[in-house]
MDAnalysis code that builds the backbone (N, CA, C; Angstrom):
import MDAnalysis as mda
import numpy as np

u = mda.Universe.empty(687, n_residues=229, atom_resindex=np.repeat(np.arange(229), 3), trajectory=True)
u.add_TopologyAttr("name", ["N", "CA", "C"] * 229)
u.add_TopologyAttr("resid", np.arange(1, 230))
u.add_TopologyAttr("resname", ["MET", "ARG", "SER", "LEU", "GLY", "VAL", "GLY", "LEU", "ASP", "PRO", "GLY", "GLY", "ASN", "SER", "VAL", "TRP", "SER", "PRO", "ALA", "GLN", "ILE", "SER", "SER", "LEU", "THR", "VAL", "TRP", "LEU", "PRO", "PRO", "ASP", "SER", "ILE", "VAL", "GLY", "VAL", "ALA", "ASP", "GLY", "GLY", "THR", "VAL", "THR", "THR", "TRP", "PRO", "ASP", "ARG", "SER", "GLY", "LEU", "SER", "HIS", "SER", "PRO", "THR", "GLN", "ALA", "THR", "GLU", "SER", "LYS", "LYS", "PRO", "LEU", "TYR", "ARG", "ALA", "THR", "GLY", "GLY", "ALA", "ASN", "GLY", "LEU", "PRO", "ALA", "ILE", "GLU", "THR", "ASP", "GLY", "VAL", "ASN", "ASP", "PHE", "LEU", "ARG", "VAL", "ALA", "PHE", "VAL", "TRP", "ASP", "GLN", "PRO", "ILE", "HIS", "MET", "PHE", "VAL", "VAL", "MET", "ARG", "PRO", "VAL", "VAL", "VAL", "GLY", "ASP", "ASN", "THR", "TRP", "ILE", "ASP", "GLY", "ALA", "THR", "GLY", "ASN", "THR", "MET", "ARG", "PHE", "PHE", "ASN", "ALA", "SER", "ASN", "LYS", "TRP", "SER", "ILE", "TYR", "GLY", "GLY", "SER", "ALA", "ILE", "VAL", "SER", "THR", "VAL", "GLY", "THR", "ILE", "ASN", "THR", "SER", "TRP", "HIS", "LEU", "PHE", "GLU", "LEU", "LYS", "TYR", "ASN", "GLY", "ALA", "SER", "SER", "SER", "ILE", "ARG", "ILE", "ASP", "ASN", "ALA", "THR", "ALA", "VAL", "THR", "GLY", "SER", "ALA", "GLY", "THR", "ALA", "SER", "PRO", "GLY", "GLY", "ILE", "THR", "LEU", "GLY", "LEU", "PHE", "GLY", "ASP", "GLN", "ALA", "SER", "THR", "PRO", "ALA", "ASN", "ALA", "ARG", "TYR", "SER", "GLU", "ILE", "ILE", "ALA", "TYR", "SER", "ALA", "ILE", "LEU", "ALA", "ALA", "ALA", "ASP", "ALA", "ASN", "ASN", "VAL", "ARG", "ALA", "SER", "LEU", "GLN", "THR", "LYS", "TYR", "ALA", "LEU"])
u.atoms.positions = np.array([
    [-169.954, -117.986, -135.861],
    [-169.701, -118.509, -137.310],
    [-168.469, -117.745, -137.475],
    [-167.261, -118.106, -137.980],
    [-166.008, -117.695, -138.119],
    [-165.749, -117.690, -139.727],
    [-165.281, -116.226, -140.292],
    [-164.942, -116.386, -141.483],
    [-163.522, -116.745, -141.881],
    [-163.020, -117.765, -142.627],
    [-161.654, -118.073, -142.980],
    [-161.242, -117.513, -144.279],
    [-159.805, -116.853, -144.326],
    [-159.326, -116.870, -145.384],
    [-158.190, -115.785, -145.371],
    [-157.514, -115.418, -146.125],
    [-156.359, -114.541, -146.169],
    [-156.634, -113.041, -145.629],
    [-155.643, -112.403, -145.247],
    [-155.632, -111.170, -144.664],
    [-154.859, -110.262, -146.179],
    [-155.083, -108.817, -145.798],
    [-154.493, -108.097, -147.004],
    [-153.250, -107.312, -146.008],
    [-152.213, -107.352, -147.002],
    [-151.213, -106.270, -146.472],
    [-151.913, -104.606, -147.058],
    [-150.905, -103.706, -146.421],
    [-151.205, -102.097, -146.660],
    [-151.416, -101.914, -148.375],
    [-150.782, -102.854, -149.317],
    [-150.943, -102.717, -150.440],
    [-152.469, -103.321, -151.340],
    [-152.911, -103.869, -150.539],
    [-153.958, -104.543, -150.663],
    [-153.760, -106.059, -151.350],
    [-152.354, -106.537, -150.978],
    [-152.189, -107.737, -151.674],
    [-152.481, -108.911, -150.676],
    [-153.043, -110.414, -151.020],
    [-153.305, -111.419, -150.015],
    [-152.075, -111.743, -149.299],
    [-152.268, -112.005, -148.125],
    [-151.265, -112.710, -146.953],
    [-151.788, -113.788, -146.505],
    [-150.950, -114.936, -145.840],
    [-151.532, -115.692, -145.344],
    [-151.996, -115.399, -143.952],
    [-152.984, -115.899, -143.463],
    [-153.454, -115.702, -142.132],
    [-154.012, -116.957, -141.255],
    [-153.571, -116.784, -139.846],
    [-153.795, -118.006, -139.237],
    [-155.177, -118.635, -139.373],
    [-156.156, -117.522, -139.532],
    [-157.291, -118.027, -139.750],
    [-157.906, -119.143, -141.100],
    [-156.908, -119.446, -141.641],
    [-156.829, -120.355, -142.937],
    [-156.883, -121.665, -142.302],
    [-156.381, -122.025, -141.197],
    [-156.553, -123.182, -140.290],
    [-157.935, -123.553, -139.657],
    [-158.863, -124.556, -139.993],
    [-160.149, -124.174, -139.290],
    [-159.992, -124.643, -137.887],
    [-159.161, -124.852, -137.331],
    [-159.144, -125.416, -135.819],
    [-158.632, -124.081, -134.960],
    [-158.560, -123.085, -135.860],
    [-158.269, -121.850, -134.897],
    [-159.149, -121.766, -133.742],
    [-158.646, -121.198, -132.467],
    [-159.685, -121.080, -130.973],
    [-159.206, -119.919, -130.524],
    [-158.027, -119.483, -130.502],
    [-157.653, -118.137, -129.775],
    [-156.773, -117.453, -131.073],
    [-157.008, -116.176, -131.091],
    [-156.058, -115.552, -131.853],
    [-155.823, -114.009, -131.312],
    [-154.614, -113.658, -130.858],
    [-154.693, -112.562, -129.815],
    [-153.365, -111.801, -130.740],
    [-153.804, -110.813, -131.740],
    [-152.676, -110.024, -132.421],
    [-152.468, -108.658, -131.747],
    [-151.578, -107.978, -132.003],
    [-151.608, -106.665, -131.051],
    [-152.197, -105.672, -131.856],
    [-152.504, -105.717, -132.932],
    [-153.318, -104.530, -133.652],
    [-154.851, -104.844, -133.432],
    [-155.114, -106.019, -132.645],
    [-156.693, -106.029, -132.521],
    [-157.055, -104.993, -131.165],
    [-156.019, -104.541, -130.530],
    [-156.453, -103.537, -129.351],
    [-156.407, -102.393, -130.179],
    [-157.397, -101.629, -130.103],
    [-157.515, -100.115, -130.619],
    [-158.199, -99.055, -129.611],
    [-157.615, -97.838, -129.794],
    [-158.089, -97.012, -129.052],
    [-157.573, -96.655, -127.594],
    [-156.267, -97.201, -127.362],
    [-155.678, -97.254, -126.054],
    [-154.472, -96.561, -126.236],
    [-154.054, -95.513, -125.430],
    [-152.823, -94.751, -125.734],
    [-151.526, -95.434, -125.168],
    [-150.698, -94.941, -125.748],
    [-149.207, -95.732, -125.147],
    [-149.140, -95.813, -123.511],
    [-149.203, -96.912, -122.637],
    [-149.093, -96.860, -121.126],
    [-150.475, -96.586, -120.743],
    [-151.429, -96.896, -121.442],
    [-152.774, -97.145, -120.900],
    [-153.132, -98.398, -120.501],
    [-154.380, -98.661, -119.875],
    [-154.528, -100.139, -119.549],
    [-155.468, -100.536, -120.296],
    [-155.435, -101.801, -120.226],
    [-156.078, -102.835, -121.237],
    [-157.380, -103.424, -120.539],
    [-158.500, -103.205, -121.059],
    [-159.455, -103.907, -120.728],
    [-159.969, -105.058, -121.105],
    [-159.828, -105.302, -122.455],
    [-160.030, -106.522, -123.522],
    [-158.917, -106.567, -124.601],
    [-158.560, -107.741, -124.885],
    [-157.558, -108.129, -125.794],
    [-158.646, -108.616, -126.555],
    [-159.074, -108.179, -127.857],
    [-159.697, -108.639, -128.699],
    [-159.369, -109.971, -129.493],
    [-160.231, -111.067, -129.677],
    [-159.678, -112.280, -130.041],
    [-160.105, -112.398, -131.737],
    [-159.373, -112.562, -132.625],
    [-159.696, -112.650, -133.793],
    [-160.034, -113.937, -134.631],
    [-160.262, -114.876, -133.685],
    [-160.545, -116.253, -134.116],
    [-161.955, -116.255, -134.689],
    [-162.876, -115.428, -134.578],
    [-164.113, -115.278, -134.722],
    [-165.028, -116.174, -133.975],
    [-164.470, -116.412, -132.684],
    [-165.133, -117.135, -131.716],
    [-165.535, -116.313, -130.307],
    [-165.082, -115.264, -130.449],
    [-165.324, -114.079, -129.201],
    [-164.547, -114.706, -128.087],
    [-163.565, -115.321, -128.161],
    [-162.717, -115.681, -126.819],
    [-161.742, -114.563, -126.490],
    [-162.126, -113.470, -126.260],
    [-161.444, -112.246, -125.785],
    [-160.942, -112.524, -124.536],
    [-159.854, -112.433, -123.710],
    [-159.672, -112.446, -122.549],
    [-159.842, -110.623, -122.104],
    [-160.182, -110.807, -120.766],
    [-160.610, -109.379, -120.244],
    [-160.252, -109.130, -118.808],
    [-160.287, -107.802, -118.411],
    [-160.163, -107.736, -116.753],
    [-160.819, -106.568, -116.388],
    [-162.016, -106.421, -115.555],
    [-162.672, -105.550, -115.315],
    [-162.267, -104.704, -114.202],
    [-161.215, -105.145, -113.359],
    [-160.613, -104.487, -112.151],
    [-159.439, -103.441, -112.635],
    [-159.631, -102.229, -112.401],
    [-158.588, -101.141, -113.148],
    [-157.436, -101.632, -112.497],
    [-156.922, -101.920, -111.329],
    [-155.638, -102.032, -110.717],
    [-154.982, -103.353, -111.089],
    [-155.944, -104.428, -112.026],
    [-155.363, -105.585, -112.180],
    [-155.055, -105.396, -113.785],
    [-155.290, -104.297, -114.585],
    [-155.389, -104.447, -115.961],
    [-153.700, -104.279, -116.583],
    [-153.297, -104.820, -117.388],
    [-151.974, -104.777, -118.194],
    [-151.889, -103.469, -118.797],
    [-150.820, -103.382, -119.068],
    [-150.668, -101.946, -120.032],
    [-150.474, -101.942, -121.301],
    [-150.649, -101.205, -122.031],
    [-150.389, -101.223, -123.546],
    [-149.223, -100.577, -123.814],
    [-148.398, -100.956, -124.568],
    [-147.109, -100.625, -125.151],
    [-146.896, -100.498, -126.647],
    [-147.323, -99.098, -127.001],
    [-147.212, -98.874, -128.369],
    [-146.399, -99.810, -129.057],
    [-145.207, -99.370, -128.718],
    [-143.766, -99.748, -129.414],
    [-142.939, -100.609, -128.912],
    [-143.340, -101.350, -127.663],
    [-142.848, -101.953, -127.015],
    [-142.599, -103.398, -126.970],
    [-143.229, -103.939, -128.235],
    [-143.525, -105.381, -128.327],
    [-142.237, -105.579, -129.224],
    [-142.239, -106.899, -129.664],
    [-141.082, -107.548, -130.523],
    [-141.182, -106.837, -131.948],
    [-139.731, -106.402, -132.582],
    [-139.471, -105.824, -133.728],
    [-140.178, -104.391, -133.654],
    [-140.547, -103.600, -132.264],
    [-141.157, -102.528, -132.210],
    [-142.532, -102.470, -132.491],
    [-143.424, -103.495, -132.650],
    [-144.626, -103.593, -132.669],
    [-145.522, -103.533, -131.283],
    [-146.668, -103.492, -131.117],
    [-147.729, -103.447, -129.939],
    [-147.182, -104.777, -129.204],
    [-147.364, -104.479, -127.789],
    [-147.734, -105.602, -127.016],
    [-148.596, -105.140, -125.566],
    [-148.839, -106.159, -124.618],
    [-149.068, -105.667, -123.509],
    [-148.236, -106.069, -122.350],
    [-148.411, -105.628, -121.346],
    [-147.258, -105.856, -120.062],
    [-148.101, -105.935, -118.790],
    [-148.011, -107.032, -118.484],
    [-148.567, -107.320, -116.845],
    [-147.204, -107.186, -116.022],
    [-147.698, -106.724, -114.805],
    [-146.809, -106.173, -113.836],
    [-146.330, -106.973, -112.913],
    [-146.523, -108.270, -112.869],
    [-145.809, -109.130, -111.884],
    [-146.346, -108.879, -110.736],
    [-147.289, -108.150, -110.190],
    [-147.955, -107.869, -109.072],
    [-149.310, -108.995, -108.783],
    [-150.476, -108.057, -109.818],
    [-151.585, -108.633, -109.883],
    [-152.288, -108.414, -111.102],
    [-151.646, -107.813, -112.197],
    [-152.072, -107.866, -113.499],
    [-152.805, -109.288, -114.153],
    [-153.713, -109.457, -114.985],
    [-154.033, -110.326, -115.508],
    [-155.300, -110.165, -116.549],
    [-155.534, -111.007, -117.707],
    [-156.691, -111.132, -118.661],
    [-156.731, -112.391, -118.588],
    [-158.165, -112.674, -118.639],
    [-158.781, -113.917, -118.760],
    [-159.999, -114.241, -119.239],
    [-160.476, -115.452, -120.149],
    [-161.650, -115.785, -120.617],
    [-161.870, -117.229, -120.439],
    [-162.896, -117.611, -119.905],
    [-163.316, -118.810, -119.960],
    [-164.396, -119.360, -120.968],
    [-163.937, -120.766, -121.472],
    [-165.031, -121.328, -122.426],
    [-164.853, -122.807, -122.644],
    [-165.230, -123.175, -123.091],
    [-165.212, -125.082, -123.213],
    [-163.981, -125.465, -124.040],
    [-162.697, -125.881, -123.437],
    [-161.612, -125.931, -124.154],
    [-160.802, -127.187, -123.657],
    [-160.813, -128.433, -124.517],
    [-159.923, -129.440, -124.188],
    [-158.802, -129.550, -124.969],
    [-157.669, -130.699, -124.494],
    [-156.678, -131.192, -125.291],
    [-157.314, -131.821, -126.520],
    [-156.216, -131.749, -127.755],
    [-154.936, -131.345, -128.039],
    [-155.305, -129.656, -128.016],
    [-154.165, -129.018, -127.722],
    [-153.904, -127.539, -128.052],
    [-152.634, -127.273, -128.763],
    [-152.465, -126.756, -129.536],
    [-151.507, -125.901, -130.338],
    [-151.308, -124.589, -130.317],
    [-150.424, -124.358, -129.539],
    [-150.137, -122.525, -129.332],
    [-148.836, -122.366, -129.479],
    [-149.034, -120.809, -130.162],
    [-147.768, -120.042, -130.505],
    [-147.849, -118.778, -129.723],
    [-146.659, -118.590, -129.051],
    [-146.798, -117.046, -128.305],
    [-145.649, -116.579, -128.597],
    [-145.549, -115.177, -128.872],
    [-144.549, -114.357, -128.706],
    [-144.518, -113.544, -127.795],
    [-143.460, -113.684, -126.481],
    [-143.267, -113.064, -125.406],
    [-142.000, -112.920, -124.910],
    [-141.773, -112.123, -123.873],
    [-140.669, -112.028, -123.247],
    [-140.901, -111.837, -121.459],
    [-140.401, -112.404, -120.821],
    [-140.236, -111.742, -119.322],
    [-139.557, -110.499, -119.476],
    [-140.039, -109.253, -118.519],
    [-139.510, -108.110, -118.269],
    [-138.374, -108.392, -117.122],
    [-138.869, -109.243, -116.226],
    [-138.074, -109.805, -115.017],
    [-138.297, -111.320, -114.782],
    [-137.232, -111.858, -114.531],
    [-137.487, -113.344, -114.513],
    [-137.489, -113.711, -112.960],
    [-138.838, -114.430, -112.893],
    [-138.730, -115.073, -111.310],
    [-140.092, -116.271, -111.219],
    [-140.529, -116.169, -110.102],
    [-141.441, -117.455, -110.193],
    [-142.633, -116.986, -110.785],
    [-142.798, -117.206, -112.061],
    [-143.723, -116.544, -113.320],
    [-144.337, -117.668, -113.724],
    [-145.746, -117.226, -113.937],
    [-146.742, -118.197, -114.772],
    [-147.104, -117.165, -115.600],
    [-146.742, -117.368, -117.189],
    [-147.088, -116.353, -118.115],
    [-148.384, -116.879, -118.823],
    [-148.763, -118.046, -118.793],
    [-150.005, -118.403, -119.410],
    [-150.391, -119.642, -118.739],
    [-151.886, -119.961, -118.439],
    [-152.216, -120.895, -117.532],
    [-153.757, -121.159, -118.337],
    [-154.439, -122.044, -117.940],
    [-155.785, -122.357, -118.341],
    [-156.923, -121.304, -117.330],
    [-158.217, -121.331, -117.626],
    [-158.719, -120.758, -116.555],
    [-158.754, -121.003, -115.578],
    [-158.645, -122.246, -115.282],
    [-157.941, -122.818, -113.435],
    [-156.779, -123.138, -113.618],
    [-156.225, -123.188, -112.539],
    [-154.848, -123.314, -112.269],
    [-154.138, -124.608, -112.608],
    [-153.100, -124.739, -113.154],
    [-152.355, -125.853, -113.586],
    [-153.053, -126.979, -114.609],
    [-153.385, -126.291, -115.195],
    [-154.254, -126.818, -116.496],
    [-153.561, -126.712, -117.758],
    [-153.044, -125.593, -118.288],
    [-152.539, -125.184, -119.531],
    [-151.386, -124.181, -119.213],
    [-150.231, -124.680, -117.963],
    [-149.511, -123.776, -117.543],
    [-148.322, -123.719, -118.572],
    [-147.731, -122.319, -118.794],
    [-146.443, -122.104, -119.412],
    [-145.627, -121.048, -118.322],
    [-144.695, -121.834, -117.977],
    [-144.167, -120.983, -116.477],
    [-142.441, -121.551, -116.582],
    [-142.020, -120.881, -115.176],
    [-140.936, -120.806, -115.006],
    [-140.683, -122.347, -113.947],
    [-139.951, -123.184, -114.486],
    [-139.548, -124.265, -113.377],
    [-138.291, -124.490, -113.320],
    [-137.538, -124.035, -111.974],
    [-136.117, -124.113, -111.804],
    [-135.455, -123.542, -112.782],
    [-135.734, -122.415, -113.133],
    [-135.141, -121.398, -114.516],
    [-135.237, -121.911, -115.960],
    [-136.221, -122.940, -115.958],
    [-136.459, -123.294, -117.304],
    [-137.903, -123.200, -117.893],
    [-137.660, -122.991, -119.289],
    [-139.137, -122.816, -119.873],
    [-139.820, -123.906, -119.724],
    [-141.057, -123.873, -119.012],
    [-141.761, -125.297, -118.916],
    [-143.255, -125.454, -119.428],
    [-143.892, -126.370, -119.353],
    [-145.299, -126.340, -119.554],
    [-145.729, -127.608, -118.652],
    [-147.176, -127.329, -118.226],
    [-147.457, -128.318, -117.143],
    [-149.258, -128.536, -117.640],
    [-149.359, -129.588, -117.936],
    [-151.010, -129.941, -118.160],
    [-151.739, -130.836, -117.515],
    [-151.360, -130.808, -116.254],
    [-152.259, -131.486, -115.048],
    [-151.564, -132.426, -114.223],
    [-150.404, -132.946, -114.733],
    [-149.736, -133.933, -114.013],
    [-148.253, -134.098, -113.995],
    [-147.686, -133.394, -114.944],
    [-146.076, -133.456, -115.233],
    [-145.577, -132.386, -115.691],
    [-144.161, -132.164, -115.363],
    [-143.548, -130.856, -116.041],
    [-142.660, -131.401, -117.108],
    [-142.936, -130.481, -118.580],
    [-141.954, -130.689, -119.552],
    [-141.099, -129.124, -119.422],
    [-140.046, -129.510, -119.510],
    [-138.892, -128.265, -119.695],
    [-137.859, -128.308, -120.577],
    [-137.608, -127.052, -121.194],
    [-136.679, -127.106, -122.139],
    [-135.282, -127.199, -121.422],
    [-134.166, -127.212, -122.234],
    [-132.628, -127.319, -121.992],
    [-132.251, -126.083, -121.419],
    [-132.538, -125.034, -122.359],
    [-131.874, -123.731, -122.227],
    [-132.780, -122.866, -120.919],
    [-131.945, -122.005, -120.175],
    [-132.306, -121.352, -118.978],
    [-133.247, -120.020, -119.565],
    [-133.913, -119.420, -118.800],
    [-134.799, -118.551, -118.866],
    [-134.002, -117.318, -118.980],
    [-134.625, -116.272, -120.133],
    [-133.531, -114.888, -120.334],
    [-134.888, -113.899, -120.743],
    [-134.745, -112.518, -120.667],
    [-135.647, -111.683, -121.021],
    [-135.581, -111.152, -122.385],
    [-135.252, -111.957, -123.519],
    [-135.388, -111.798, -124.809],
    [-136.755, -112.301, -125.523],
    [-136.906, -111.425, -126.436],
    [-138.166, -111.889, -127.161],
    [-138.126, -113.168, -127.823],
    [-138.865, -114.376, -127.814],
    [-138.907, -115.737, -128.449],
    [-140.183, -115.892, -128.907],
    [-140.189, -117.025, -130.180],
    [-141.402, -117.436, -130.153],
    [-141.459, -118.799, -129.475],
    [-142.648, -119.107, -128.761],
    [-142.777, -120.528, -128.142],
    [-143.874, -121.040, -128.907],
    [-143.662, -122.257, -129.245],
    [-144.681, -123.121, -129.470],
    [-144.878, -124.523, -128.748],
    [-146.077, -124.367, -128.039],
    [-146.623, -125.333, -127.021],
    [-147.923, -126.270, -127.359],
    [-147.557, -127.383, -127.297],
    [-148.374, -128.570, -127.550],
    [-148.592, -128.955, -126.103],
    [-149.963, -129.001, -125.690],
    [-150.562, -129.861, -124.701],
    [-151.428, -130.824, -125.058],
    [-150.746, -132.176, -125.268],
    [-151.478, -133.289, -125.913],
    [-150.942, -134.494, -125.376],
    [-151.387, -134.431, -123.676],
    [-151.057, -135.579, -123.296],
    [-149.597, -136.080, -123.093],
    [-149.621, -137.407, -123.815],
    [-148.009, -138.012, -123.395],
    [-147.713, -137.479, -124.615],
    [-147.686, -136.856, -125.609],
    [-147.144, -136.160, -126.785],
    [-146.933, -134.666, -126.914],
    [-147.212, -134.288, -125.514],
    [-146.875, -132.703, -125.148],
    [-145.488, -132.295, -125.529],
    [-145.333, -131.171, -126.000],
    [-144.016, -130.527, -126.202],
    [-143.820, -129.110, -126.076],
    [-142.589, -128.539, -125.924],
    [-142.109, -127.206, -125.811],
    [-141.203, -126.621, -126.889],
    [-141.210, -125.832, -127.524],
    [-140.234, -125.444, -128.598],
    [-139.807, -123.891, -128.579],
    [-138.715, -123.845, -128.630],
    [-138.331, -122.166, -128.571],
    [-137.540, -121.696, -129.864],
    [-138.088, -120.751, -130.624],
    [-137.622, -120.332, -131.947],
    [-137.430, -121.541, -132.803],
    [-136.146, -121.546, -133.120],
    [-135.790, -122.741, -134.120],
    [-134.929, -124.023, -133.614],
    [-135.139, -124.101, -132.236],
    [-134.780, -125.223, -131.415],
    [-135.410, -126.475, -131.482],
    [-134.869, -127.681, -131.416],
    [-135.834, -128.976, -131.300],
    [-136.534, -128.986, -130.227],
    [-137.965, -129.251, -130.425],
    [-138.855, -129.544, -129.196],
    [-138.572, -130.465, -128.408],
    [-138.896, -130.249, -127.236],
    [-138.501, -131.148, -125.917],
    [-139.986, -131.837, -125.618],
    [-140.216, -133.117, -126.098],
    [-141.543, -133.652, -125.751],
    [-141.503, -134.404, -124.597],
    [-142.671, -134.550, -124.133],
    [-142.734, -135.265, -122.636],
    [-144.438, -135.379, -122.457],
    [-144.794, -135.883, -121.127],
    [-145.909, -135.896, -120.859],
    [-146.167, -135.165, -119.685],
    [-147.134, -133.913, -120.365],
    [-147.357, -133.032, -119.442],
    [-149.014, -133.366, -118.723],
    [-149.799, -134.031, -119.010],
    [-150.829, -134.545, -118.447],
    [-151.829, -134.187, -119.510],
    [-153.362, -134.343, -119.213],
    [-154.308, -134.215, -119.915],
    [-155.691, -133.324, -119.686],
    [-155.218, -132.482, -118.931],
    [-156.078, -131.511, -118.091],
    [-157.256, -130.743, -119.213],
    [-158.178, -130.117, -119.017],
    [-158.796, -129.386, -119.865],
    [-158.964, -127.894, -119.147],
    [-158.252, -127.140, -119.795],
    [-157.948, -125.713, -119.414],
    [-159.178, -124.965, -119.292],
    [-160.212, -125.117, -120.014],
    [-161.577, -124.211, -119.883],
    [-161.357, -122.692, -120.267],
    [-160.397, -122.515, -121.139],
    [-160.177, -121.184, -121.218],
    [-158.586, -120.801, -120.972],
    [-158.482, -119.470, -121.034],
    [-156.992, -119.112, -120.759],
    [-156.878, -117.852, -119.868],
    [-155.644, -117.841, -119.491],
    [-155.421, -116.619, -118.219],
    [-153.711, -116.298, -118.707],
    [-153.876, -114.952, -118.826],
    [-152.408, -114.417, -119.224],
    [-152.024, -113.624, -118.047],
    [-150.827, -113.698, -117.618],
    [-149.960, -113.006, -116.495],
    [-149.856, -113.501, -115.159],
    [-150.650, -114.665, -114.940],
    [-150.122, -115.370, -113.713],
    [-151.106, -116.546, -113.646],
    [-150.979, -117.244, -112.514],
    [-151.501, -118.941, -112.487],
    [-152.998, -118.768, -112.206],
    [-153.656, -119.909, -113.019],
    [-154.951, -120.070, -113.323],
    [-155.869, -119.287, -112.207],
    [-155.488, -119.470, -110.891],
    [-156.332, -119.188, -109.609],
    [-156.361, -117.773, -109.693],
    [-155.948, -117.132, -110.377],
    [-156.005, -115.492, -110.363],
    [-155.334, -114.942, -109.284],
    [-154.364, -115.798, -108.784],
    [-153.708, -115.013, -107.329],
    [-152.253, -115.117, -107.276],
    [-151.532, -116.369, -107.873],
    [-150.168, -116.709, -107.364],
    [-149.288, -116.550, -108.788],
    [-148.083, -116.433, -108.541],
    [-147.065, -116.795, -109.536],
    [-147.297, -115.714, -110.680],
    [-147.418, -114.319, -110.165],
    [-147.769, -113.412, -111.167],
    [-146.563, -113.051, -112.148],
    [-146.492, -112.830, -113.524],
    [-145.442, -112.692, -114.450],
    [-145.388, -110.976, -114.881],
    [-144.132, -110.523, -114.851],
    [-144.028, -109.258, -115.153],
    [-143.503, -109.614, -116.846],
    [-144.253, -109.427, -117.561],
    [-143.717, -110.039, -118.930],
    [-144.552, -109.201, -119.981],
    [-144.069, -109.175, -121.311],
    [-144.773, -108.470, -122.253],
    [-145.209, -109.697, -123.457],
    [-146.180, -109.392, -124.133],
    [-146.792, -110.428, -124.749],
    [-147.270, -109.715, -126.281],
    [-146.591, -110.194, -127.377],
    [-147.020, -109.486, -128.667],
    [-148.212, -110.142, -129.254],
    [-147.973, -111.662, -129.284],
    [-149.060, -112.405, -130.086],
    [-149.038, -113.454, -129.485],
    [-150.635, -114.245, -129.392],
    [-150.742, -115.517, -129.115],
    [-151.970, -116.370, -130.213],
    [-151.456, -117.305, -130.721],
    [-152.444, -118.053, -131.765],
    [-152.380, -119.459, -131.301],
    [-153.744, -120.071, -131.010],
    [-153.905, -121.115, -130.460],
    [-154.995, -122.030, -131.382],
    [-154.597, -123.353, -131.499],
    [-155.597, -124.158, -132.370],
    [-156.057, -125.421, -131.370],
    [-157.284, -125.725, -131.551],
    [-157.699, -127.013, -130.891],
    [-157.609, -128.255, -131.455],
    [-156.512, -128.470, -132.152],
    [-155.689, -129.546, -132.737],
    [-154.254, -129.406, -132.579],
    [-153.611, -130.533, -132.872],
    [-152.248, -130.671, -133.495],
    [-152.042, -130.442, -134.671],
    [-151.453, -129.473, -135.236],
    [-151.530, -129.113, -136.648],
    [-150.415, -129.913, -137.400],
    [-150.963, -130.242, -138.660],
    [-149.846, -130.438, -139.614],
    [-148.874, -129.931, -139.805],
    [-147.603, -130.156, -140.063],
    [-146.473, -129.940, -140.218],
    [-146.187, -128.757, -140.954],
    [-147.177, -128.700, -142.231],
    [-147.235, -127.466, -143.232],
    [-147.659, -126.557, -142.408],
    [-148.808, -126.738, -141.560],
    [-149.442, -125.533, -141.375],
    [-148.873, -124.974, -140.160],
    [-148.157, -125.839, -139.131],
    [-147.228, -125.216, -138.202],
    [-146.178, -124.491, -138.644],
    [-145.509, -124.889, -139.906],
    [-144.461, -124.131, -140.469],
    [-144.900, -122.901, -140.912],
    [-146.296, -122.676, -141.507],
    [-146.654, -121.311, -141.972],
    [-146.912, -120.486, -141.048],
    [-147.317, -120.945, -139.684],
    [-147.442, -120.217, -138.571],
    [-145.919, -119.602, -137.671],
    [-145.151, -120.515, -137.837],
    [-144.098, -120.327, -137.274],
    [-143.433, -119.019, -138.203],
    [-143.476, -119.100, -139.625],
    [-142.651, -118.299, -140.530],
    [-143.395, -116.921, -140.561],
    [-144.851, -117.009, -140.310],
    [-145.196, -115.659, -140.294],
    [-144.842, -114.856, -139.018],
    [-144.927, -115.469, -138.047],
    [-144.387, -115.077, -136.443],
    [-143.343, -114.400, -136.881],
    [-142.270, -115.406, -137.262],
    [-140.916, -115.186, -137.338],
    [-140.412, -113.896, -138.206],
    [-141.055, -114.025, -139.515],
    [-140.913, -112.913, -140.245],
    [-141.642, -111.267, -139.875],
    [-142.817, -111.517, -139.209],
    [-143.628, -110.261, -138.459],
    [-142.759, -109.659, -137.436],
    [-142.083, -110.615, -136.681],
    [-141.596, -109.998, -135.404],
    [-139.975, -110.112, -135.395],
    [-139.485, -110.550, -136.609],
    [-137.737, -110.739, -136.603],
    [-137.361, -111.662, -135.775],
    [-137.891, -112.521, -135.793],
    [-137.267, -113.507, -134.555],
    [-136.370, -114.742, -135.280],
])
């Protein structure tokens, strides 16, 4: 059971919340990680969707690090090491999926930043130095080349109407496939072994629906304001 509504700022005033949109499926904000010192390892990134979709890592050597002020706009982030770090959670999850990601590569390489619980089902990755998505059958890529700056990525996994958008640029649309990701993996390919990413993640919000324009604008505006993007 999920409780929907607005959040409160430090002054007790109502503020818009991603949970006001009923199809919220994964919400990983940086302040949901508590009790971890700067540079400490992260076992679980608590999900605030109300559905307990919290990605975890039980193996100490594969746990990402917590960066208390190393995220976008000086807020917290987690960092995967580009060797074997990852967080993962499996649950029943099918397209359509509308995802918002605040992240940056620390090092650009043959990286997979996000995938489904199995490989090549909801992949956000580097394809020929282009920000790209793959949903089971084809690659959809942006025009701009990959860099190490913080960005807001808007990813839609929706068959022939899939798309990828960076910040305020025009979205690139194409047919990425109709795979069911069955969960989410952060930091490498969904097989939990290949194309690891040295990257920092500040926040991830995902819905099991393609949002109406007004709702998508609210999500983008809240993240752009929060992270000064």
